[in-house]
BALUM-434600 format. One line per 8 residues: number of its first residue (from 1); their letters; for each residue x, y negated, z negated of N, C-alpha, C, O, CB. Coordinates in steps of 0.2 Angstrom, whole numbers. Glycine has a CB too. Example, Ala and Ser with C-alpha at 12.3 -4.5 7.8 and 13.67 -1.06 7.14 Angstrom:
BEGIN
1> as> 66/28/-39/62/22/-39/66/16/-39/71/17/-42/57/22/-45 | 64/11/-35/68/5/-36/64/0/-39/67/-6/-40/70/3/-29 $
END
This chain:
BEGIN
1> mivatwnm> -9/50/-122/-12/57/-119/-9/58/-112/-10/54/-108/-20/58/-120 | -7/64/-110/-3/65/-103/-9/70/-100/-9/75/-103/4/69/-104 | -12/69/-95/-16/73/-91/-13/74/-85/-9/70/-83/-23/70/-90 | -13/80/-83/-9/82/-76/-13/87/-73/-18/90/-76/-2/86/-78 | -11/89/-66/-15/94/-62/-9/97/-58/-4/93/-57/-21/92/-57 | -10/103/-57/-5/106/-54/-8/113/-50/-12/117/-54/2/108/-59 | -6/115/-44/-8/121/-40/-2/125/-42/4/123/-40/-9/120/-33 | -3/132/-45/0/137/-46/2/142/-42/6/146/-43/-1/139/-50 $
9> kqavapkk> -1/141/-36/1/146/-30/0/153/-31/4/157/-30/8/145/-26 | -6/155/-35/-7/162/-37/-12/165/-31/-14/171/-31/-10/162/-44 | -14/160/-26/-18/164/-22/-16/168/-16/-18/173/-13/-23/159/-19 | -10/165/-14/-6/168/-8/2/168/-9/5/163/-10/-8/165/-1 | 4/174/-10/12/175/-11/15/170/-15/18/165/-13/17/174/-4 | 13/171/-22/16/168/-27/24/168/-28/27/173/-26/13/170/-34 | 27/163/-30/34/162/-29/38/164/-36/43/167/-36/36/153/-27 | 34/163/-41/37/165/-48/32/169/-53/26/169/-52/39/160/-53 $
17> plnelwaw> 35/173/-57/31/176/-61/27/171/-67/30/166/-68/35/181/-65 | 21/173/-69/17/168/-73/22/165/-79/22/159/-80/11/172/-76 | 26/169/-82/29/167/-88/34/162/-86/35/159/-91/31/171/-92 | 36/161/-81/42/157/-78/38/151/-76/41/145/-76/46/159/-73 | 32/151/-73/28/145/-70/25/141/-76/24/135/-76/22/148/-66 | 24/145/-83/21/142/-89/27/139/-92/27/133/-95/17/147/-94 | 32/142/-92/38/138/-95/40/132/-91/42/127/-94/44/143/-96 | 40/132/-85/40/126/-81/35/121/-82/37/115/-82/40/127/-73 $
25> ieneidpd> 29/122/-83/24/118/-85/26/114/-92/26/108/-93/16/122/-86 | 27/119/-97/29/115/-103/34/111/-103/34/105/-105/32/120/-108 | 40/113/-100/47/109/-99/47/103/-95/50/98/-96/52/114/-97 | 44/104/-89/45/99/-85/39/94/-83/40/88/-82/47/102/-78 | 32/97/-84/26/93/-85/25/91/-91/23/85/-91/21/95/-83 | 26/95/-96/25/92/-103/18/89/-104/18/83/-107/29/86/-105 | 12/92/-102/6/88/-103/4/90/-110/6/94/-114/1/89/-98 | -2/86/-112/-7/87/-117/-12/91/-114/-14/97/-117/-10/81/-120 $
33> iivltear> -15/89/-108/-21/93/-105/-18/94/-98/-15/90/-95/-28/90/-106 | -21/100/-96/-18/101/-88/-24/104/-84/-27/109/-87/-11/106/-88 | -25/103/-79/-30/107/-74/-25/110/-70/-21/107/-66/-34/102/-69 | -26/117/-69/-21/122/-65/-26/125/-60/-32/127/-63/-16/129/-69 | -25/124/-54/-28/127/-48/-24/133/-45/-18/134/-45/-29/122/-44 | -29/136/-41/-26/144/-39/-22/147/-44/-16/149/-43/-22/145/-33 | -25/147/-50/-21/149/-57/-23/155/-60/-29/157/-59/-22/144/-62 | -18/159/-62/-20/163/-68/-17/163/-74/-11/162/-74/-20/170/-66 $
41> ppkeidnd> -20/164/-79/-16/163/-86/-11/168/-87/-11/174/-85/-21/164/-91 | -5/166/-91/-1/172/-92/-3/176/-97/-7/174/-101/7/169/-94 | 0/182/-97/-2/187/-101/-1/186/-108/-4/188/-113/0/193/-99 | 6/182/-108/8/181/-115/9/173/-116/12/170/-112/15/185/-117 | 5/171/-120/4/164/-121/4/162/-129/1/166/-133/-2/161/-118 | 7/157/-131/7/155/-139/1/152/-140/0/146/-140/12/149/-141 | -4/156/-142/-11/154/-145/-12/149/-150/-17/145/-150/-15/159/-147 | -6/149/-153/-6/143/-158/-4/137/-155/-5/132/-158/-2/144/-163 $
49> kwgmiykp> -1/137/-149/0/130/-146/-5/128/-141/-6/122/-139/7/129/-144 | -8/133/-138/-12/131/-131/-18/134/-132/-19/139/-135/-9/134/-124 | -23/131/-129/-30/133/-128/-32/133/-121/-29/128/-117/-36/129/-133 | -37/137/-118/-38/136/-111/-45/139/-110/-47/143/-113/-33/139/-107 | -49/136/-105/-55/138/-102/-53/140/-95/-51/137/-91/-61/133/-103 | -55/147/-93/-54/149/-87/-59/153/-85/-61/158/-88/-49/152/-88 | -61/153/-79/-67/157/-75/-63/161/-69/-62/157/-64/-74/153/-73 | -61/167/-70/-59/171/-64/-62/172/-59/-68/172/-60/-56/176/-66 $
57> ggigarrt> -59/175/-53/-63/176/-47/-63/170/-43/-69/168/-42/-70/177/-49 | -57/167/-40/-58/161/-36/-63/160/-32/-66/155/-32/-53/160/-33 | -64/164/-27/-69/164/-23/-71/172/-21/-69/174/-15/-67/160/-18 | -75/175/-24/-77/182/-24/-73/186/-29/-67/184/-30/-76/184/-17 | -75/192/-30/-72/196/-35/-65/197/-34/-61/197/-39/-76/202/-36 | -63/199/-27/-56/201/-25/-51/195/-27/-45/196/-27/-56/203/-18 | -53/189/-28/-48/183/-28/-47/182/-36/-51/178/-39/-50/175/-23 | -43/186/-38/-43/185/-46/-39/180/-49/-35/181/-54/-40/190/-49 $
65> wgtivaar> -40/173/-45/-37/167/-48/-43/162/-48/-48/163/-45/-31/164/-43 | -43/157/-52/-47/152/-53/-44/145/-54/-38/144/-52/-52/154/-58 | -48/141/-59/-46/134/-60/-47/135/-68/-52/137/-71/-50/128/-57 | -40/133/-71/-40/133/-78/-39/126/-81/-36/122/-77/-34/137/-81 | -42/125/-86/-42/119/-90/-38/121/-97/-41/125/-100/-49/115/-92 | -32/118/-99/-28/120/-104/-27/113/-107/-26/108/-105/-23/124/-101 | -25/114/-114/-24/109/-118/-19/111/-125/-19/117/-128/-31/107/-120 | -16/107/-126/-11/109/-133/-15/107/-139/-18/102/-140/-3/104/-134 $
73> kpielvka> -14/112/-142/-17/111/-149/-14/106/-154/-8/106/-153/-17/118/-153 | -18/101/-158/-25/104/-160/-30/100/-155/-36/100/-158/-27/101/-168 | -29/99/-150/-35/97/-144/-38/103/-144/-36/109/-144/-31/94/-136 | -45/102/-144/-50/108/-143/-54/107/-137/-55/101/-135/-56/109/-150 | -55/113/-133/-59/113/-127/-66/116/-129/-66/121/-132/-55/116/-120 | -70/113/-126/-77/116/-127/-81/116/-120/-81/110/-117/-82/112/-132 | -83/121/-117/-87/121/-111/-92/116/-111/-97/116/-115/-89/127/-109 | -91/111/-105/-96/107/-106/-103/109/-103/-104/113/-98/-94/101/-102 $
81> efkvnafd> -109/107/-107/-115/110/-105/-120/103/-103/-120/98/-107/-119/114/-111 | -123/104/-97/-126/99/-94/-132/101/-89/-130/106/-87/-123/95/-92 | -137/98/-87/-142/99/-83/-139/99/-76/-135/95/-74/-147/94/-84 | -141/105/-73/-138/106/-66/-144/102/-61/-150/104/-62/-135/114/-64 | -141/98/-57/-146/95/-53/-150/90/-57/-156/91/-57/-150/100/-48 | -147/86/-60/-150/81/-64/-155/78/-61/-159/75/-65/-146/78/-66 | -156/76/-55/-161/71/-52/-165/76/-48/-169/73/-44/-157/65/-46 | -166/83/-48/-170/87/-45/-171/86/-37/-177/85/-35/-176/86/-48 $
89> eaewatpa> -165/86/-34/-165/85/-27/-165/92/-24/-163/97/-26/-158/82/-25 | -169/93/-18/-170/98/-15/-164/102/-12/-164/108/-13/-174/97/-10 | -158/98/-10/-152/100/-6/-146/99/-10/-141/98/-8/-152/96/-1 | -148/99/-17/-142/99/-21/-137/105/-21/-139/111/-21/-145/97/-28 | -130/104/-21/-126/109/-20/-123/110/-26/-123/106/-31/-120/107/-15 | -120/117/-26/-116/120/-32/-109/122/-29/-109/125/-24/-120/125/-36 | -104/122/-33/-97/124/-32/-97/132/-32/-101/135/-35/-92/120/-37 | -93/134/-27/-92/142/-27/-90/144/-34/-87/140/-37/-86/144/-21 $
97> pgsvesvd> -90/150/-36/-87/153/-43/-80/151/-43/-76/153/-38/-88/160/-43 | -77/149/-49/-71/148/-50/-67/142/-47/-61/141/-47/-68/154/-49 | -71/137/-44/-68/133/-40/-69/126/-44/-65/122/-43/-71/132/-32 | -73/125/-49/-74/119/-53/-75/121/-61/-80/125/-62/-79/115/-51 | -72/118/-65/-72/119/-73/-73/113/-75/-69/108/-74/-66/124/-77 | -78/112/-80/-80/106/-84/-80/107/-90/-84/110/-93/-86/103/-82 | -75/103/-93/-73/105/-100/-74/98/-105/-72/93/-102/-65/107/-101 | -76/98/-110/-76/93/-115/-69/93/-119/-67/98/-121/-82/94/-120 $
105> ivlegktw> -66/87/-120/-59/87/-124/-61/84/-130/-64/79/-130/-53/82/-120 | -60/88/-135/-61/86/-142/-55/84/-146/-51/88/-147/-63/92/-145 | -55/78/-149/-50/76/-154/-53/75/-160/-57/70/-161/-45/71/-151 | -50/78/-165/-53/76/-172/-60/76/-172/-63/71/-175/-50/68/-174 | -63/81/-170/-71/82/-171/-74/78/-166/-80/79/-166/-74/79/-178 | -71/73/-161/-75/69/-157/-72/70/-149/-66/71/-147/-75/62/-160 | -78/70/-145/-76/71/-138/-72/65/-136/-75/59/-136/-81/72/-134 | -66/65/-133/-63/60/-131/-64/59/-123/-64/53/-120/-56/62/-132 $
113> atvvgvya> -65/64/-119/-67/64/-113/-69/70/-110/-69/75/-114/-61/62/-109 | -72/71/-104/-74/77/-100/-70/78/-94/-70/73/-90/-83/77/-98 | -66/83/-94/-63/85/-88/-66/89/-83/-68/95/-85/-56/87/-90 | -66/87/-77/-68/91/-71/-63/95/-67/-61/92/-62/-72/87/-67 | -62/100/-68/-55/103/-65/-58/105/-58/-64/108/-57/-52/110/-70 | -55/104/-53/-58/105/-46/-52/109/-41/-46/108/-42/-59/97/-43 | -55/114/-38/-51/116/-32/-56/117/-27/-62/120/-27/-47/123/-33 | -55/113/-21/-58/113/-15/-56/119/-11/-51/120/-7/-57/107/-12 $
121> fmpnskng> -61/124/-11/-59/130/-6/-61/128/1/-64/124/3/-64/137/-8 | -57/134/4/-57/132/11/-59/140/15/-54/142/19/-49/129/14 | -65/143/15/-65/148/17/-66/149/25/-64/154/28/-70/151/15 | -68/143/28/-69/144/35/-66/138/39/-67/137/45/-76/143/37 | -62/135/36/-58/129/39/-52/128/36/-50/132/31/-63/122/39 | -48/122/38/-41/121/35/-42/115/31/-37/111/31/-35/121/40 | -47/113/29/-47/107/23/-54/109/18/-58/113/20/-48/98/26 | -54/105/14/-59/104/8/-66/102/9/-70/102/4/-56/101/4 $
129> fealdgii> -67/100/16/-74/97/17/-80/102/15/-85/99/12/-74/96/25 | -79/108/15/-86/113/14/-86/113/7/-92/115/5/-85/121/17 | -81/112/2/-83/111/-4/-85/105/-8/-86/105/-13/-78/114/-7 | -84/100/-4/-84/94/-6/-92/92/-9/-92/90/-15/-83/90/0 | -97/93/-6/-103/92/-8/-104/95/-15/-107/92/-19/-109/95/-4 | -102/102/-16/-103/105/-22/-99/102/-29/-101/101/-35/-101/113/-21 | -93/100/-26/-89/97/-31/-93/90/-33/-94/89/-39/-81/95/-27 | -94/86/-29/-98/80/-30/-104/80/-34/-105/75/-39/-100/77/-24 $
137> cevidvma> -107/85/-33/-114/86/-36/-113/88/-43/-117/86/-47/-119/92/-33 | -108/92/-44/-106/93/-51/-103/87/-55/-105/86/-61/-100/98/-51 | -99/83/-52/-98/76/-55/-103/73/-57/-104/71/-62/-95/73/-51 | -108/72/-52/-113/67/-53/-117/71/-60/-119/67/-64/-118/66/-46 | -119/77/-60/-122/80/-65/-118/79/-72/-122/78/-78/-123/87/-64 | -112/79/-72/-108/77/-78/-109/71/-80/-111/70/-86/-101/78/-78 | -109/65/-76/-110/59/-77/-117/57/-79/-117/52/-83/-107/56/-71 | -122/61/-77/-128/60/-77/-130/62/-84/-136/61/-86/-132/62/-72 $
145> sdrerviv> -126/66/-88/-127/69/-95/-125/64/-101/-124/66/-106/-123/75/-96 | -124/57/-99/-122/52/-103/-115/52/-106/-113/49/-110/-126/52/-108 | -111/56/-101/-104/57/-102/-101/51/-98/-100/51/-92/-101/64/-100 | -98/45/-102/-96/40/-99/-87/41/-97/-85/38/-92/-97/34/-104 | -84/45/-101/-77/46/-101/-76/52/-97/-76/57/-100/-74/47/-108 | -75/52/-91/-74/58/-85/-67/57/-83/-65/52/-81/-79/57/-79 | -64/63/-82/-58/64/-78/-59/69/-72/-61/75/-74/-52/66/-82 | -58/68/-67/-59/73/-62/-52/74/-58/-49/70/-54/-65/70/-57 $
153> agdfnlwp> -50/80/-59/-42/82/-57/-42/89/-53/-46/94/-55/-37/82/-65 | -38/89/-48/-36/95/-45/-34/94/-38/-32/89/-36/-43/100/-46 | -35/100/-35/-33/101/-27/-39/101/-23/-43/106/-22/-30/107/-25 | -40/95/-20/-46/93/-15/-45/96/-8/-49/97/-4/-47/85/-15 | -38/98/-6/-37/100/1/-39/95/6/-42/97/11/-40/107/3 | -38/89/5/-40/83/8/-36/77/8/-33/76/2/-47/80/5 | -34/74/13/-29/68/12/-33/62/9/-39/62/10/-25/66/19 | -29/58/6/-32/51/3/-37/48/7/-42/46/5/-26/46/1 $
161> ndlnrfmk> -36/47/14/-40/43/18/-47/46/19/-53/43/18/-37/41/24 | -46/53/20/-53/56/20/-56/57/13/-63/57/12/-52/62/24 | -53/58/8/-56/60/1/-59/54/-1/-65/54/-3/-51/62/-5 | -56/48/-1/-58/42/-5/-64/39/0/-68/35/-2/-51/36/-6 | -64/41/7/-70/39/10/-77/43/7/-83/40/7/-69/42/17 | -76/48/4/-82/52/1/-83/50/-5/-88/50/-8/-82/59/0 | -77/48/-9/-78/47/-17/-79/40/-18/-80/38/-24/-71/49/-21 | -80/36/-13/-81/28/-14/-87/26/-18/-87/22/-22/-81/23/-7 $
169> dlplidvi> -92/30/-16/-99/28/-19/-99/31/-27/-104/30/-31/-105/32/-14 | -94/35/-29/-94/37/-36/-90/32/-40/-86/28/-38/-92/44/-37 | -93/32/-46/-89/26/-52/-83/29/-55/-83/30/-61/-94/24/-58 | -78/32/-50/-72/35/-52/-66/31/-48/-66/28/-43/-72/42/-50 | -60/30/-52/-54/27/-49/-50/32/-48/-49/36/-52/-50/22/-52 | -46/32/-42/-40/35/-40/-35/33/-43/-33/28/-41/-39/34/-33 | -32/35/-49/-27/32/-52/-21/31/-48/-18/26/-48/-26/36/-59 | -18/36/-44/-12/35/-40/-13/29/-35/-8/26/-34/-11/42/-36 $
177> gtvdgfpe> -19/27/-33/-20/22/-30/-19/16/-33/-18/10/-30/-26/23/-27 | -19/16/-39/-17/9/-44/-11/8/-45/-9/3/-47/-19/9/-50 | -5/13/-44/2/14/-46/5/10/-41/4/12/-35/5/21/-48 | 9/5/-42/14/1/-38/21/4/-39/23/7/-44/14/-6/-41 | 25/4/-33/32/6/-35/34/12/-31/40/13/-30/32/7/-43 | 28/17/-29/31/23/-26/36/22/-20/34/18/-16/26/29/-24 | 41/26/-19/44/25/-13/40/26/-7/35/30/-7/49/30/-13 | 42/24/-1/37/24/4/38/32/7/43/35/8/39/19/10 $
185> lvdgkggs> 32/34/8/32/42/10/32/42/18/27/41/21/26/47/7 | 38/43/21/39/42/28/35/49/31/36/54/29/48/43/30 | 31/48/36/27/52/39/22/56/35/20/62/36/32/57/42 | 19/51/31/15/54/26/8/55/30/7/50/33/13/50/18 | 5/61/29/-1/62/33/-8/59/29/-9/61/23/-1/69/34 | -12/56/33/-18/53/31/-19/49/25/-23/49/21/-22/57/31 | -13/44/25/-13/39/20/-10/42/14/-9/38/9/-22/36/17 | -7/47/14/-3/50/8/2/45/5/6/42/9/1/57/10 $
193> riwthkng> 2/45/-2/6/41/-5/12/44/-8/17/41/-9/3/38/-9 | 11/51/-11/15/54/-14/15/61/-10/10/63/-7/13/55/-21 | 21/65/-11/20/72/-7/18/77/-12/22/77/-17/28/74/-2 | 13/80/-12/11/85/-17/10/92/-15/10/98/-18/4/82/-21 | 10/92/-8/10/99/-5/14/99/1/15/95/6/2/101/-3 | 18/105/1/22/106/6/19/112/11/19/118/8/30/108/4 | 17/110/16/13/115/21/18/119/25/19/117/31/8/111/25 | 21/125/22/26/129/26/33/127/23/34/123/20/25/127/34 $
201> nspnaarq> 36/132/26/44/131/24/49/127/29/55/127/28/46/139/23 | 45/126/34/50/121/39/52/115/37/49/111/33/46/119/45 | 59/113/39/61/106/37/56/101/39/57/96/36/67/104/40 | 52/101/43/47/97/46/40/98/44/35/97/47/47/98/52 | 39/102/37/33/104/34/29/97/33/33/93/31/34/108/28 | 23/97/33/19/91/33/19/88/26/18/92/21/11/92/35 | 20/81/26/21/78/19/14/75/18/11/71/22/26/72/19 | 11/79/13/3/77/12/2/77/5/6/81/1/-2/81/15 $
209> eidyiyvs> -3/74/4/-5/72/-4/-12/75/-4/-17/73/0/-4/63/-6 | -13/80/-8/-20/83/-8/-22/84/-15/-27/87/-16/-21/89/-4 | -18/82/-20/-19/84/-27/-21/77/-30/-17/73/-29/-13/87/-31 | -26/76/-34/-27/70/-37/-30/70/-44/-33/75/-46/-32/66/-33 | -30/63/-47/-32/63/-54/-38/56/-54/-35/50/-53/-25/62/-58 | -44/57/-54/-48/51/-54/-51/51/-61/-53/56/-65/-53/52/-50 | -52/44/-63/-56/44/-70/-61/39/-69/-61/34/-65/-50/42/-76 | -66/39/-74/-72/35/-74/-69/27/-76/-64/26/-79/-77/38/-79 $
217> ealadefv> -74/23/-75/-72/16/-77/-71/14/-85/-67/10/-86/-77/12/-75 | -75/19/-90/-73/18/-96/-66/20/-98/-64/18/-104/-79/21/-99 | -63/25/-94/-56/26/-96/-51/22/-92/-45/22/-95/-55/33/-93 | -53/19/-87/-48/15/-83/-44/10/-87/-38/8/-86/-51/11/-78 | -47/7/-92/-42/2/-97/-37/5/-101/-33/2/-104/-47/-2/-101 | -39/12/-102/-34/15/-105/-28/19/-102/-23/21/-105/-38/20/-108 | -29/19/-96/-24/21/-91/-18/17/-91/-18/11/-90/-26/20/-84 | -12/21/-93/-6/17/-94/0/17/-88/3/11/-87/-2/21/-99 $
225> sgcggidd> 0/24/-85/5/25/-80/3/31/-76/0/36/-79/10/26/-83 | 5/32/-70/5/38/-66/10/39/-62/13/34/-60/-1/39/-62 | 11/45/-60/16/48/-57/15/55/-53/9/58/-54/22/49/-61 | 20/58/-49/18/63/-46/22/65/-39/25/61/-36/11/63/-45 | 21/70/-37/24/73/-30/32/75/-31/35/75/-37/24/67/-24 | 35/77/-26/42/79/-27/46/75/-29/51/78/-32/43/81/-21 | 46/68/-28/51/64/-30/51/63/-38/56/63/-42/49/57/-28 | 45/64/-41/45/64/-49/46/72/-51/49/73/-57/38/61/-52 $
233> yptswefs> 44/76/-48/46/83/-50/50/87/-45/48/91/-41/39/87/-52 | 57/85/-45/60/87/-39/62/95/-38/65/97/-33/66/84/-39 | 60/98/-43/61/106/-42/55/110/-40/55/116/-40/64/109/-47 | 49/106/-39/43/109/-39/43/114/-34/39/119/-35/37/104/-37 | 46/114/-27/45/118/-22/48/125/-24/47/130/-21/48/115/-15 | 53/126/-29/54/132/-32/50/136/-35/50/143/-35/58/130/-37 | 44/133/-37/39/136/-41/32/137/-38/29/141/-39/38/132/-47 | 31/132/-34/25/132/-30/25/128/-23/29/124/-23/21/129/-35 $
241> dhapvmaq> 20/128/-19/20/124/-13/16/117/-15/14/113/-10/17/129/-7 | 15/116/-21/13/110/-24/17/107/-29/20/111/-33/6/111/-27 | 17/100/-30/20/96/-35/14/93/-39/9/92/-37/25/90/-31 | 15/92/-46/11/90/-51/9/83/-50/13/79/-47/13/91/-57 | 3/81/-52/1/73/-53/0/72/-60/-4/76/-63/-6/71/-50 | 2/66/-63/2/66/-70/-1/59/-71/0/54/-68/8/67/-73 | -6/59/-76/-9/51/-78/-8/51/-86/-9/56/-89/-18/51/-76 | -6/46/-89/-5/45/-96/-10/39/-97/-11/34/-94/3/43/-97 $
249> fnvd> -13/40/-104/-18/36/-107/-17/34/-114/-14/38/-118/-25/39/-106 | -18/28/-115/-18/26/-123/-24/29/-126/-29/29/-124/-19/18/-124 | -22/32/-133/-28/35/-137/-26/31/-144/-21/30/-147/-28/44/-137 | -33/29/-145/-33/24/-152/-33/30/-158/-33/28/-164/-41/18/-153 $
END
């Protein structure tokens, strides 16, 4: 089972038409399940091959992009239902509309895992800290609903050193952090291990990792391999200012 995440760059100055972006997803990433951020669905898609759950309106009605969870059929997608604010905390946060999608992944009639697709919006800053409380609260609610097999994937707009400092208290594993053998990322920002976001067109654009896949402990033993960034997807910058991240799992 190949699970991936990629930012399609539909929020500001898209680089390619949606049909070309989708062809690149199918041919270059080749996922079974994918979380797409800053995303719009293509007008024409083979509904016999793909299913998707998508909430339009990334942040407010004028931003006609959102977070998509898509899967190749016969995988089924079901919008996850769970109690919001499972622990009845007075200051519980909720994500902005379109920034988080939680979806059950159904194989042969059984839920294989629940995917929480994440986009950390940045309305008043240059990083994703403002969205993090809402994202973490949704993850906690999903895991409090007796879902032990959880994948959290998407664009957090935070570097690894910053994000993992906040995620460390959750029972989740940063899968790229478990992979050995990545080439050294020279001048990587904030502990970046792979280059997933090119911040501008300058030759000196920041080398930063802001796209992630986390898995719950119940899925960690089934994780086989992971890859991502411009080294593994060398044509990425032609299609977006992000490069994908991918994780592969054994399925019994």
